[in-house]
C-alpha positions in Angstrom: 0.1 0.0 0.1 1.5 3.4 -1.3 2.1 6.3 1.4 -1.0 8.1 0.5 -3.4 5.5 0.8 -2.0 4.4 4.1 -2.3 7.9 5.7 -5.9 7.7 4.3 -6.7 4.5 6.1 -4.8 5.5 9.2 -7.0 8.6 9.5 -10.4 6.9 8.6 -9.4 4.1 11.1 -8.6 6.7 13.7 -11.9 8.2 13.3 -13.9 5.0 13.2 -12.0 3.6 16.2 -12.3 6.9 18.3 -8.5 7.1 18.4 -7.9 3.9 20.3 -5.8 0.8 19.4 -7.8 -2.2 18.4 -6.2 -4.6 20.7 -5.4 -2.8 24.2 -7.8 0.3 23.7 -5.3 3.0 24.6 -5.4 6.1 22.8 -3.0 6.5 20.0 -1.4 9.6 18.4 -1.5 10.0 14.8 1.9 11.4 13.1 3.6 11.1 10.2 7.0 12.5 11.3 9.6 9.4 11.3 11.1 10.0 14.9 7.5 9.9 16.3 6.3 6.9 14.4 8.9 5.0 16.6 7.1 5.8 19.9 5.1 2.9 21.4 1.8 4.8 21.2 2.0 5.7 17.4 -0.7 4.8 15.3 -0.1 2.0 12.7 -2.0 -0.1 10.0 -2.5 -3.5 11.4 -3.6 -6.7 9.2 -6.3 -8.4 11.1 -5.3 -11.6 9.0 -1.6 -11.6 8.6 -0.2 -11.2 5.0 2.0 -14.4 6.0 -1.4 -16.2 6.6 -3.2 -15.0 3.2 -4.4 -11.7 4.4 -4.7 -8.8 2.0 -4.6 -4.9 1.9 -8.4 -5.0 1.5 -9.9 -2.4 4.0 -11.8 -4.7 5.6 -8.6 -6.8 6.8 -7.3 -3.4 8.2 -7.6 -1.9 11.5 -5.4 0.6 13.5 -3.3 -0.4 16.3 -0.5 1.2 18.6 3.1 0.3 17.6 3.5 -1.6 20.7 0.9 -4.1 20.2 1.7 -4.4 16.3 5.1 -5.3 17.4 4.1 -7.7 19.9 1.3 -9.8 18.4 3.6 -12.1 16.5 1.7 -15.3 15.1 -1.2 -15.0 17.3 -4.5 -14.7 16.0 -5.9 -11.0 16.0 -8.9 -11.7 18.4 -7.2 -14.1 20.9 -4.3 -11.3 21.1 -7.0 -8.5 21.9 -8.3 -10.5 24.7 -5.0 -11.2 25.9 -4.2 -7.4 25.9 -7.5 -6.6 27.5 -6.9 -9.1 30.2 -10.2 -11.2 29.3 -8.5 -14.5 29.9 
């Protein structure tokens, strides 16, 4: 996905998710500055079904998450990871 489309989807998902991470529910920050994008609360696009598992860049497969959750999800299913992050187990 090119940068322009990525920025548009981040903004759209930020609005739809009320500025919260899809996994932990914490507020995220939209930023396009490279040095702020490395912070743990920076907004990132997340593929709910990983591309390695056959997921696509289709908008129905995208959500917005904080960088910390996006980096620590690993190979876990998105729904079980969200439940784990919210202490629902």
